[in-house]
C-alpha positions, 0 to 999 in steps of 0.5 A, a space after each residue: 525785727 526792727 521794733 525788737 532789735 534792742 530787746 533780747 527775747 531769747 530768755 523768755 522763749 527758751 522754754 516755750 510752753 505747748 499750745 493749750 488743748 481744749 479744756 475738758 467739759 468739767 473744767 470749762 463748767 467749773 470756770 463758767 459757773 465760778 465767780 469772775 471779775 464782772 460777775 455782778 454786772 450780768 453782761 452777756 458774753 463769750 468765755 474762752 478757757 485756755 484760748 478755746 471758746 466754751 459755753 453757750 452763745 444763746 444768751 446774746 443781745 439782740 443784733 449780735 451773731 456769733 460764729 465760732 472761728 473754726 466754723 467761720 474759717 471752714 465756711 469762708 464767712 463773709 466777715 473774715 475779709 476784715 480780719 487782720 486789716 488794721 494797717 498799723 498792725 501790719 508786720 507786727 510780730 505778735 499779730 503774725 504769731 497769733 495768726 500762725 498759731 490761733 487755735 480758736 476764737 469767734 467771729 462776732 457780727 453786731 448789727 444796728 438794733 433798737 438798743 445798744 449791745 453790750 458784750 463781755 469777752 472773758 479770757 481765762 487761763 485756768 491751767 496748772 501747768 505752763 501753756 500757750 494760747 492764741 485765741 483770735 476774735 473778730 468783732 464787726 460793728 456794722 454801720 450805725 450799730 452801738 456796742 459796749 465791748 468789755 474784755 477781761 483777762 484772768 489767770 493764775 499766779 505763779 505759773 508761766 503761761 504765754 498769752 497772745 490773744 488778738 481782738 480785731 475790732 472793725 467799726 462801720 460808718 456811723 457806728 459807736 464802740 466803747 471798748 474796755 480791757 481789764 487785766 486780772 492775770 496772775 
C-alpha cells in the first residue's frame, strides 16, 4: 500500500488481538455509572464499550434519532447510502479494515430542531486483556440542523488493544457542526 510503503507494521501486527465480544451487562453498567472525561457536562449521548453500543438511547436531544448499526444494516436504513462516501478516505487501509471488521455502531440522524443538538459519543475500552475493536458510527446532520458532536476515547494503560473506530460525518446544506475529539486512552 503506497501510503505505508516505508512503515514496517509487521511488529505491530504479529500478535493481533481478537475482536472484542459484547460486554456483559454488569461490566457495561459499571462503565455507564462510573465517572468519565465529560461527566460534569451532563451531555446526552451514546456509550460504546469495547466497540459495542450499550445503554439507553432514550435521553437524546430533540431532533436526534439513533438506530443501532445492526438494525440499520438489517433494515437497509436510508442513511446507509452516506456511509463511506468521503472521497478523501477512499482506498484508506484503516477505513477498509474498519469496514471489514466493524462489529457494532450506530446511525445517527440529526434533523433541524428549534435548539442546536449536543451529543457525546463515548468510546470506552474496558478490557483487562488484549482486544481489537472496530465500531462504526454514521452521523448525518441534515440540511439546516446544528450539532455539537463530542467524541471521547478512554482506555486502560498497560494493556495492548487495537482500536479502529470510524465516525462518518455527513453535513447537509446550511447545516453547522462543531466536532471535538478528546483522547484519554491509556
